[in-house]
VEXDOLUM-704720 format. One record per residue (C-alpha): residue number from 1; residue in three letters; x, y, z. Coordinates in nm, 3 decimals, always signed. Layout:
BEGIN
<pt NUM; ala; <X; Y; Z>>
...
This chain:
BEGIN
<pt 1; met; <+21.371; +22.457; +7.148>>
<pt 2; thr; <+21.454; +22.240; +7.401>>
<pt 3; lys; <+21.266; +22.336; +7.740>>
<pt 4; val; <+21.387; +22.330; +8.095>>
<pt 5; lys; <+21.202; +22.268; +8.428>>
<pt 6; leu; <+21.403; +22.527; +8.687>>
<pt 7; thr; <+21.372; +22.502; +9.060>>
<pt 8; leu; <+21.507; +22.772; +9.273>>
<pt 9; val; <+21.713; +22.538; +9.557>>
<pt 10; lys; <+21.871; +22.786; +9.764>>
<pt 11; ser; <+21.712; +23.102; +9.861>>
<pt 12; ile; <+21.770; +23.480; +9.650>>
<pt 13; ser; <+21.873; +23.647; +10.015>>
<pt 14; lys; <+22.224; +23.745; +10.023>>
<pt 15; arg; <+22.245; +23.733; +9.631>>
<pt 16; ser; <+22.353; +23.971; +9.454>>
<pt 17; pro; <+22.141; +24.244; +9.339>>
<pt 18; ser; <+22.198; +24.213; +8.971>>
<pt 19; gln; <+22.134; +23.781; +9.037>>
<pt 20; arg; <+21.826; +23.860; +9.232>>
<pt 21; ala; <+21.655; +24.066; +8.944>>
<pt 22; thr; <+21.815; +23.745; +8.675>>
<pt 23; leu; <+21.603; +23.511; +8.932>>
<pt 24; thr; <+21.310; +23.779; +8.934>>
<pt 25; ala; <+21.295; +23.763; +8.512>>
<pt 26; leu; <+21.308; +23.434; +8.539>>
<pt 27; gly; <+21.064; +23.430; +8.713>>
<pt 28; leu; <+21.152; +23.250; +9.055>>
<pt 29; gly; <+21.099; +23.458; +9.405>>
<pt 30; lys; <+21.057; +23.160; +9.655>>
<pt 31; thr; <+21.293; +22.841; +9.769>>
<pt 32; asn; <+21.121; +22.545; +9.593>>
<pt 33; ser; <+20.982; +22.725; +9.358>>
<pt 34; ser; <+20.972; +22.587; +8.973>>
<pt 35; val; <+20.923; +22.715; +8.604>>
<pt 36; glu; <+20.943; +22.550; +8.261>>
<pt 37; lys; <+21.098; +22.762; +8.028>>
<pt 38; ser; <+21.204; +22.739; +7.648>>
<pt 39; val; <+21.573; +22.781; +7.613>>
<pt 40; asp; <+21.725; +23.014; +7.375>>
<pt 41; ala; <+22.043; +23.231; +7.421>>
<pt 42; ala; <+21.899; +23.476; +7.635>>
<pt 43; val; <+21.766; +23.258; +7.842>>
<pt 44; gln; <+22.059; +22.996; +7.876>>
<pt 45; gly; <+22.294; +23.301; +7.957>>
<pt 46; met; <+22.059; +23.390; +8.284>>
<pt 47; ile; <+22.110; +23.002; +8.353>>
<pt 48; asn; <+22.486; +23.032; +8.370>>
<pt 49; lys; <+22.448; +23.349; +8.550>>
<pt 50; val; <+22.280; +23.206; +8.856>>
<pt 51; lys; <+22.333; +22.802; +8.816>>
<pt 52; his; <+22.467; +22.735; +9.172>>
<pt 53; val; <+22.114; +22.805; +9.312>>
<pt 54; leu; <+21.916; +22.675; +9.085>>
<pt 55; lys; <+21.819; +22.268; +8.957>>
<pt 56; val; <+21.798; +22.241; +8.613>>
<pt 57; glu; <+21.595; +21.929; +8.436>>
<pt 58; asn; <+21.560; +21.889; +8.060>>
<pt 59; ile; <+21.171; +21.805; +7.997>>
């Protein structure tokens, strides 16, 4: 499995409720918070939904 580091680079305010829920489910709440995730189909879909507010780095 591929691991990625996700960093929230934009605020979650003014985002749709579904995007906020997706970011919370990924474990991101505050700007510049980071989390490492193993990528599977579900996580990849979540990343694609909110990729405009994330910085994604391969580990």
